[in-house]
C-alpha positions in Angstrom: 114.4 -86.6 -158.6 111.5 -87.2 -156.1 111.8 -89.3 -153.0 109.1 -91.7 -152.3 106.5 -90.7 -149.9 106.5 -92.2 -146.6 110.5 -92.6 -146.4 112.9 -90.6 -144.5 115.5 -89.0 -146.4 119.0 -88.1 -145.3 119.8 -84.6 -145.3 122.9 -85.5 -147.6 120.6 -87.1 -150.2 118.5 -83.9 -150.2 121.8 -81.6 -150.1 123.2 -83.7 -153.2 119.7 -83.8 -155.1 119.7 -79.8 -155.0 123.4 -79.6 -155.6 122.7 -81.8 -159.0 119.7 -79.6 -159.7 121.8 -76.9 -160.2 123.9 -78.6 -162.9 123.3 -78.6 -166.6 123.8 -82.3 -167.3 123.4 -81.7 -170.7 126.4 -78.9 -171.0 128.6 -80.3 -168.0 127.8 -84.1 -168.9 127.0 -86.6 -166.1 130.9 -86.9 -164.9 131.1 -82.9 -164.7 127.5 -82.5 -163.0 128.8 -85.1 -160.5 131.7 -83.6 -159.6 130.2 -79.8 -159.1 127.7 -81.2 -156.9 130.0 -83.3 -154.5 132.2 -80.1 -154.7 129.1 -77.7 -153.6 128.4 -80.5 -150.8 132.0 -80.9 -149.4 131.7 -84.7 -150.9 133.9 -86.5 -153.0 132.8 -88.7 -156.2 133.9 -92.5 -155.5 132.9 -94.0 -158.7 130.9 -93.5 -161.7 130.3 -96.8 -163.7 128.5 -98.0 -166.6 125.2 -99.7 -165.3 124.2 -103.0 -166.7 122.9 -103.1 -170.1 119.3 -104.7 -169.2 118.6 -102.1 -166.3 116.6 -98.9 -166.5 120.1 -96.7 -165.8 122.8 -95.6 -168.2 125.1 -94.8 -165.4 125.6 -95.6 -161.9 127.7 -93.3 -159.4 128.2 -92.8 -155.6 129.2 -89.7 -153.6 130.9 -90.0 -150.2 129.7 -87.3 -147.8 130.5 -86.8 -144.2 128.4 -84.7 -141.3 131.7 -84.7 -139.7 131.3 -87.8 -137.5 129.8 -90.5 -140.0 130.3 -91.0 -143.6 127.6 -91.9 -145.9 127.4 -93.1 -149.7 124.8 -91.5 -151.8 124.0 -93.0 -155.0 123.3 -91.4 -158.3 121.7 -93.3 -161.2 121.5 -91.6 -164.5 118.4 -92.9 -166.5 118.7 -94.3 -169.9 117.1 -90.9 -171.4 120.7 -89.3 -170.5 119.0 -86.5 -168.4 116.7 -88.0 -165.6 118.5 -88.7 -162.4 117.9 -91.0 -159.0 119.5 -90.0 -156.0 119.6 -92.5 -153.0 121.3 -93.3 -150.0 122.6 -96.8 -149.0 120.0 -97.2 -146.4 116.9 -97.0 -149.0 119.0 -99.5 -151.2 118.7 -103.5 -150.5 121.1 -104.4 -153.6 124.8 -104.8 -154.3 125.2 -101.1 -154.6 125.1 -100.9 -150.7 128.2 -103.2 -150.4 130.0 -101.9 -153.7 129.8 -98.4 -152.5 131.0 -98.8 -148.9 133.8 -101.5 -149.8 134.9 -99.1 -152.5 134.9 -96.2 -150.2 136.8 -97.9 -147.7 139.4 -99.0 -150.2 139.8 -95.3 -151.5 140.0 -93.7 -148.3 142.8 -96.6 -147.6 144.9 -95.8 -150.4 145.1 -92.2 -149.5 148.5 -90.8 -148.2 
């Protein structure tokens, strides 16, 4: 779960990486580890979906976190091995995941009472 050298990493990404590092993915399962990590950073698991079969990941999840003024979506990807994680913010991704996470978060927040 190390960021690329030379890339700026947001505090939220670091917090989620640390929170996930404190979890036992084998014992808790990916979903359990996500939820506990989200709780530790006062975030919310937005989705946890199966990754495309031809990709390098098994699962793709998003956690929404807020610094009090802005919301940020952080993506967590579970590798095919079932234990390796990649954590990235939407600013780092230039893929469909950006739009998917942001749109899904907006929908879920709109559905809240």
